[in-house]
C-alpha positions as CSV (number, residue, x, y, z in Angstrom):
1,M,-47.2,-2.1,-8.6
2,R,-46.5,-5.7,-9.3
3,L,-43.8,-7.3,-7.1
4,S,-42.2,-10.4,-8.5
5,F,-40.6,-13.0,-6.4
6,N,-37.2,-12.1,-7.8
7,M,-37.6,-8.5,-6.8
8,K,-38.5,-9.4,-3.2
9,F,-35.7,-11.9,-3.0
10,N,-33.1,-9.5,-4.4
11,A,-34.3,-6.6,-2.1
12,G,-34.0,-8.8,0.9
13,L,-30.6,-10.2,-0.1
14,D,-29.3,-6.6,-0.7
15,G,-30.4,-5.6,2.7
16,I,-28.6,-8.5,4.3
17,L,-25.4,-7.9,2.3
18,N,-25.3,-4.2,3.1
19,T,-25.9,-4.8,6.8
20,Q,-23.2,-7.5,6.7
21,Q,-20.8,-5.1,5.0
22,K,-21.4,-2.5,7.7
23,M,-20.8,-5.0,10.4
24,N,-17.6,-6.3,8.8
25,R,-16.4,-2.7,8.4
26,A,-16.9,-2.1,12.1
27,Q,-15.2,-5.3,13.0
28,D,-12.2,-4.4,10.7
29,Q,-12.0,-1.0,12.5
30,L,-11.9,-2.7,15.8
31,T,-9.3,-5.3,14.7
32,K,-7.0,-2.8,12.9
33,Q,-7.6,-0.2,15.6
34,T,-8.2,2.5,13.0
35,R,-11.3,4.2,11.7
36,L,-9.6,5.0,8.4
37,L,-9.6,1.7,6.5
38,T,-9.4,3.6,3.1
39,P,-8.7,7.2,2.2
40,A,-12.4,7.4,1.1
41,D,-13.4,7.1,4.8
42,D,-12.1,10.6,5.5
43,P,-9.9,12.1,2.7
44,A,-8.8,15.2,4.8
45,A,-7.8,13.1,7.8
46,S,-6.1,10.5,5.6
47,A,-3.9,13.1,4.0
48,K,-2.9,14.5,7.5
49,V,-2.2,11.0,8.8
50,L,0.0,10.3,5.7
51,G,2.0,13.5,6.4
52,L,2.3,12.6,10.1
53,D,3.6,9.1,9.3
54,Q,6.2,10.6,7.0
55,N,7.2,13.1,9.7
56,L,7.4,10.3,12.4
57,E,9.7,8.2,10.1
58,Q,11.9,11.2,9.5
59,V,12.2,12.0,13.2
60,A,12.9,8.3,14.0
61,Q,15.8,8.5,11.5
62,F,17.0,11.7,13.2
63,Q,16.9,9.9,16.5
64,N,18.9,7.0,15.2
65,N,21.5,9.4,13.8
66,S,21.7,11.1,17.2
67,V,22.4,7.8,19.0
68,L,25.1,6.9,16.4
69,L,26.7,10.4,16.7
70,K,26.6,10.3,20.5
71,N,28.4,6.9,20.5
72,N,31.0,8.1,18.1
73,L,31.6,11.3,20.1
74,A,31.7,9.4,23.4
75,L,34.5,7.2,21.9
76,E,36.5,10.2,20.7
77,E,36.0,11.9,24.1
78,T,37.4,8.8,25.9
79,V,40.4,8.7,23.6
80,L,41.2,12.4,23.9
81,T,40.8,12.2,27.7
82,N,43.3,9.4,27.9
83,M,45.6,11.3,25.6
84,R,45.4,14.3,27.9
85,T,46.4,12.2,30.9
86,T,49.3,10.7,28.9
87,L,50.5,14.1,27.8
88,D,50.6,15.2,31.4
89,K,52.8,12.3,32.2
90,A,55.1,13.2,29.3
91,R,55.3,16.8,30.6
92,V,56.3,15.7,34.1
93,L,59.1,13.5,32.6
94,G,60.2,16.3,30.4
95,I,60.5,18.7,33.3
96,A,62.3,16.1,35.4
97,S,64.9,15.5,32.7
98,G,66.0,19.1,33.1
99,N,67.6,18.2,36.4
100,G,71.2,19.1,36.0
101,T,72.3,16.3,38.2
102,Y,70.9,13.5,36.0
103,T,73.5,11.1,34.7
104,S,73.4,9.6,31.2
105,A,71.9,6.4,32.6
106,E,69.1,8.4,34.3
107,R,68.4,10.3,31.1
108,E,68.3,7.0,29.3
109,A,65.7,5.7,31.8
110,V,63.6,8.8,31.1
111,A,64.0,8.1,27.4
112,Q,62.7,4.5,27.8
113,E,59.6,5.7,29.7
114,L,58.9,8.3,27.0
115,K,59.2,5.6,24.4
116,N,56.3,3.8,26.1
117,I,54.3,7.0,26.3
118,Q,55.0,7.6,22.6
119,I,53.7,4.0,21.8
120,E,50.6,4.7,23.9
121,L,49.9,8.0,22.1
122,F,50.5,6.3,18.7
123,D,48.0,3.6,19.6
124,L,45.4,6.2,20.8
125,M,45.8,8.3,17.6
126,N,45.1,5.1,15.6
127,T,41.9,4.2,17.5
128,Q,39.3,2.4,15.5
129,N,35.5,2.3,16.0
130,A,33.2,-0.7,16.1
131,E,33.1,-0.7,12.3
132,G,36.8,-0.9,12.0
133,G,37.2,2.7,10.8
134,Y,40.0,5.0,12.2
135,I,38.3,7.7,14.0
136,F,40.9,10.4,13.3
137,S,41.4,9.7,9.6
138,G,38.6,11.9,8.3
139,F,36.9,10.5,5.3
140,Q,39.8,8.1,4.7
141,D,38.7,6.0,7.7
142,K,40.0,2.8,6.2
143,K,43.6,4.2,6.3
144,Q,45.6,4.0,9.5
145,T,45.7,7.6,10.8
146,Y,49.5,7.6,11.6
147,S,52.4,5.6,10.4
148,Y,56.1,5.8,11.1
149,N,58.4,6.6,8.3
150,N,61.7,4.7,8.9
151,A,63.6,6.8,6.4
152,T,62.8,10.2,7.9
153,G,62.1,9.2,11.5
154,I,58.8,11.2,11.3
155,Y,55.3,10.0,12.1
156,E,53.2,10.8,9.1
157,F,49.4,11.6,9.0
158,Q,47.7,9.5,6.3
159,G,44.1,10.6,6.5
160,D,42.4,13.8,5.3
161,D,40.6,16.8,6.9
162,G,37.1,15.4,6.4
163,Q,34.3,15.4,9.0
164,K,31.4,13.0,8.7
165,A,28.2,14.9,9.6
166,L,24.8,13.4,10.3
167,Q,21.5,15.2,10.3
168,I,19.8,15.3,13.7
169,S,16.9,17.7,12.7
170,P,15.7,19.3,9.5
171,T,18.2,22.2,10.0
172,I,21.0,20.8,12.2
173,A,23.8,18.5,11.1
174,L,26.7,17.7,13.5
175,A,30.1,16.2,12.9
176,G,30.6,12.8,14.5
177,N,34.4,12.8,14.2
178,D,37.4,15.2,14.2
179,S,40.3,14.8,11.8
180,G,43.8,14.2,13.2
181,K,45.0,16.8,10.8
182,F,43.4,19.5,13.0
183,V,43.7,17.8,16.4
184,F,47.3,16.6,16.1
185,E,48.9,18.1,13.0
186,N,47.7,21.7,13.1
187,V,49.7,22.4,16.3
188,D,52.4,25.1,16.4
189,A,55.9,23.9,17.2
190,R,58.0,26.2,19.5
191,F,58.7,29.7,18.1
192,K,62.5,30.1,17.9
193,A,65.2,32.4,16.7
194,S,68.0,31.1,14.5
195,P,71.5,30.5,15.9
196,A,73.5,33.7,16.2
197,A,76.0,34.4,13.3
198,I,79.0,36.7,13.7
199,A,78.8,38.9,10.7
200,A,81.6,41.4,11.5
201,G,84.1,42.3,14.2
202,G,86.2,40.2,16.5
203,A,83.6,38.4,18.6
204,T,84.8,35.0,19.7
205,A,81.3,33.5,20.3
206,A,77.7,34.5,20.2
207,S,74.4,32.9,21.1
208,V,70.7,33.7,21.0
209,I,68.5,31.8,23.4
210,V,64.8,32.0,24.2
211,T,64.6,32.5,28.0
212,D,61.0,33.8,28.3
213,Q,58.9,31.8,25.9
214,S,55.6,33.5,26.5
215,Q,57.1,37.0,26.0
216,F,58.9,35.9,22.8
217,D,55.8,34.1,21.5
218,A,53.8,37.4,21.9
219,Y,56.5,39.4,20.0
220,F,56.9,36.7,17.4
221,K,53.2,36.6,16.6
222,K,53.0,40.3,16.3
223,N,56.2,40.9,14.2
224,Y,56.8,37.8,12.1
225,D,56.5,38.8,8.4
226,R,55.3,35.9,6.2
227,L,55.4,38.1,3.0
228,T,58.8,39.7,3.3
229,P,61.3,37.2,4.8
230,A,64.0,39.9,5.1
231,N,61.9,41.7,7.7
232,N,62.6,38.7,10.0
233,D,66.3,39.4,10.1
234,Y,67.8,41.1,13.1
235,N,71.2,42.6,13.7
236,V,73.1,43.4,16.9
237,V,75.4,46.2,15.9
238,L,78.3,46.9,18.2
239,T,79.7,50.4,18.0
240,A,82.7,52.1,19.7
241,P,83.5,52.6,22.3
242,S,81.1,50.0,23.9
243,S,77.5,50.2,23.0
244,Y,75.0,48.1,21.0
245,E,71.9,48.7,18.9
246,I,69.5,46.0,17.8
247,Q,68.2,46.6,14.3
248,K,65.7,45.0,12.0
249,N,66.9,44.3,8.5
250,G,69.5,47.0,8.8
251,A,67.1,49.7,10.1
252,A,66.7,51.0,13.6
253,L,63.7,49.8,15.6
254,V,61.0,52.1,16.7
255,P,61.6,53.0,19.5
256,P,65.4,52.3,19.2
257,V,66.8,49.4,21.3
258,T,70.2,50.4,22.5
259,G,72.5,49.8,25.5
260,A,76.0,49.4,26.8
261,Y,78.0,46.4,25.5
262,T,79.9,44.3,28.0
263,P,81.5,41.0,26.8
264,D,79.5,38.0,28.0
265,A,76.9,40.2,29.6
266,P,73.4,39.2,28.5
267,I,71.4,41.5,26.2
268,V,67.7,40.9,26.8
269,F,65.3,41.5,23.9
270,N,61.6,40.5,23.9
271,G,62.2,37.1,25.6
272,L,65.5,36.5,24.0
273,T,68.9,36.5,25.8
274,I,71.7,37.5,23.4
275,T,75.3,36.8,24.6
276,I,78.4,38.0,22.7
277,S,81.9,37.1,23.8
278,G,85.1,38.9,23.1
279,A,86.6,42.3,24.1
280,A,87.6,42.9,20.4
281,A,84.0,42.5,19.2
282,V,83.5,46.2,18.9
283,P,82.9,47.4,16.3
284,G,81.1,44.4,14.9
285,Q,77.8,42.8,14.1
286,V,75.9,39.6,15.1
287,D,72.9,38.5,13.1
288,F,69.9,36.3,13.9
289,S,66.5,35.7,12.5
290,L,63.0,34.7,13.5
291,Q,62.6,31.1,12.3
292,A,59.6,30.4,10.2
293,P,56.8,28.8,12.2
294,E,56.1,25.2,11.6
295,K,53.6,22.5,12.5
296,K,54.7,19.3,14.2
297,N,52.8,16.4,15.7
298,I,53.6,15.4,19.3
299,L,54.9,11.9,18.2
300,T,57.7,13.4,16.2
301,T,58.6,15.9,18.9
302,I,58.8,13.2,21.6
303,G,60.9,11.1,19.2
304,E,63.4,14.0,18.8
305,F,63.6,14.5,22.6
306,I,64.1,10.7,23.1
307,T,67.1,11.0,20.7
308,A,68.5,13.9,22.7
309,L,68.1,12.0,26.0
310,S,69.9,9.0,24.6
311,D,72.8,11.1,23.3
312,P,75.5,11.1,26.0
313,T,77.6,13.6,23.9
314,I,74.9,16.3,23.5
315,S,75.9,19.8,24.7
316,N,73.9,21.4,27.5
317,L,72.7,24.1,25.1
318,N,71.4,21.6,22.5
319,F,69.8,19.5,25.2
320,N,68.1,22.5,26.7
321,E,66.8,23.5,23.3
322,A,65.4,19.9,22.7
323,M,63.8,19.9,26.2
324,S,62.2,23.3,25.6
325,D,60.9,22.2,22.2
326,N,59.4,19.1,23.8
327,L,57.7,20.9,26.7
328,V,56.3,23.7,24.5
329,Q,55.0,21.1,22.0
330,I,53.4,19.0,24.7
331,T,51.7,22.1,26.0
332,S,50.5,23.0,22.5
333,A,49.2,19.5,21.9
334,A,47.4,19.4,25.3
335,T,45.8,22.7,24.5
336,S,44.6,21.4,21.1
337,V,43.2,18.2,22.8
338,D,41.4,20.4,25.4
339,R,39.9,22.5,22.6
340,Y,38.5,19.5,20.9
341,L,37.3,18.0,24.1
342,S,35.4,21.2,24.7
343,S,34.0,21.0,21.1
344,I,32.8,17.5,21.7
345,G,31.1,18.5,24.9
346,G,29.3,21.3,23.1
347,R,28.1,18.9,20.4
348,I,26.9,16.3,22.9
349,N,24.9,19.1,24.7
350,V,23.3,20.0,21.3
351,L,22.6,16.3,20.7
352,D,20.9,15.9,24.0
353,S,18.8,19.0,23.5
354,V,17.7,18.1,20.0
355,Y,17.1,14.5,21.0
356,G,14.7,15.7,23.7
357,T,12.9,18.0,21.3
358,N,12.5,15.2,18.8
359,E,11.0,13.0,21.5
360,D,8.5,15.6,22.4
361,L,7.7,16.1,18.8
362,T,7.2,12.4,18.3
363,I,4.8,12.2,21.3
364,N,2.8,15.2,20.0
365,N,2.6,13.8,16.5
366,K,1.5,10.4,17.7
367,S,-1.2,11.9,19.8
368,Y,-2.5,14.0,16.9
369,R,-2.4,11.0,14.6
370,A,-4.4,9.0,17.2
371,D,-7.0,11.7,17.3
372,L,-7.3,11.6,13.6
373,S,-7.3,7.8,12.9
374,E,-7.6,5.6,16.0
375,V,-11.0,3.9,16.4
376,D,-13.3,4.7,19.3
377,Y,-13.7,1.3,20.9
378,A,-17.1,2.1,22.5
379,A,-18.5,3.4,19.2
380,A,-17.1,0.4,17.2
381,L,-18.6,-2.1,19.6
382,T,-21.9,-0.2,19.6
383,E,-21.9,-0.2,15.8
384,I,-21.2,-4.0,15.7
385,T,-24.0,-4.7,18.1
386,K,-26.4,-2.4,16.1
387,Q,-25.5,-4.1,12.8
388,E,-25.9,-7.6,14.3
389,T,-29.4,-6.7,15.5
390,A,-30.2,-5.2,12.2
391,L,-28.8,-8.2,10.4
392,Q,-30.9,-10.5,12.5
393,A,-34.1,-8.5,11.9
394,I,-33.5,-8.3,8.2
395,S,-32.7,-12.1,8.0
396,N,-36.0,-12.9,9.8
397,T,-37.9,-10.6,7.6
398,F,-36.3,-12.0,4.5
399,V,-37.3,-15.5,5.5
400,K,-40.9,-14.6,6.0
401,V,-41.3,-12.3,3.0
402,S,-39.5,-14.8,0.6
403,G,-41.8,-17.6,1.8
404,I,-45.1,-15.7,0.8
405,S,-46.7,-17.0,-2.4
406,L,-50.1,-17.6,-4.0
407,F,-50.0,-21.2,-3.0
408,D,-50.0,-20.2,0.7
409,Y,-53.5,-18.6,0.1
410,I,-54.7,-21.6,-1.9
411,R,-54.0,-23.8,1.1
């Protein structure tokens, strides 16, 4: 076979270029610290690495969400803990105000201290996060959570019931806030009976007072009828010569509630104390009702109690009612705060657990990715050395072969 000069030259050049390409590839692998420079190097491993990269990015976002959630929940937990302490102070002042020896000036001093507590609670309920959002306003976090209505004297909630949730794993999303509508607004005010009304007979006075709140609350929750208001009407029927029967909407209770009537002697009924005055009250009838339950935030309740404390002309009965309203509402508000503090603690526990799981998953995925793609330094260095040696040998051979011609033999 005839070998031309061009054929020998091109064959030698191709050998040099191929060897140079192999050496450059080994150098690139060492520089980029990966053996997969293109998908063609290992299609199966490249596909797995791509999936692992996507998973690592997703888990990294989950971890960022977890950090953000934990910061938000920590802020809310701090605010609610401070509120809990402040409510305890308000309760102590409320109990102290029931001292029968307090003068009007002393009650006014309590009222001033409660005003400061009310301002503190108002400020805590309107707490903002680092981005300037109101943490208890739900989705409407650019609106101040509570504002005071001068016309009605009521503190009004201005947010909504939304909760902003963030994904912390493919299947778990946790709320990073709690709406004030549930924490502060969805709190039962004190269950009460309406004032006694003399419907018949010669009674000179009548009163119905809640004297055992827990017993009355239990009876109220079991018997209050939201569908038929008439079933919440009660009658104390006085019959000759001197007895009484308590009826519900004109019908006897089961079992019947009866007893002997003595003017001004208390009649005890499921936490209520009913007092009827007047010897000529028999026969006769005194009516009262279970008042419809209502929700009321603690700011408004404290404001109403401050008004009662500042009124030197208020009767003992009305003051005691205002004080009872205040104490029961403070207890209900504290219970609600405790419930949400517990909820925050549970969410933080879940966050910590999932965060740890995601960290373990990240380590495992990175290790697997390294096994698939990372370069073996010893092998890469060996390959570079081998290709350098080959390149040197091919270069020397190329020089000698390309220099052979007929003129060399003629000389």
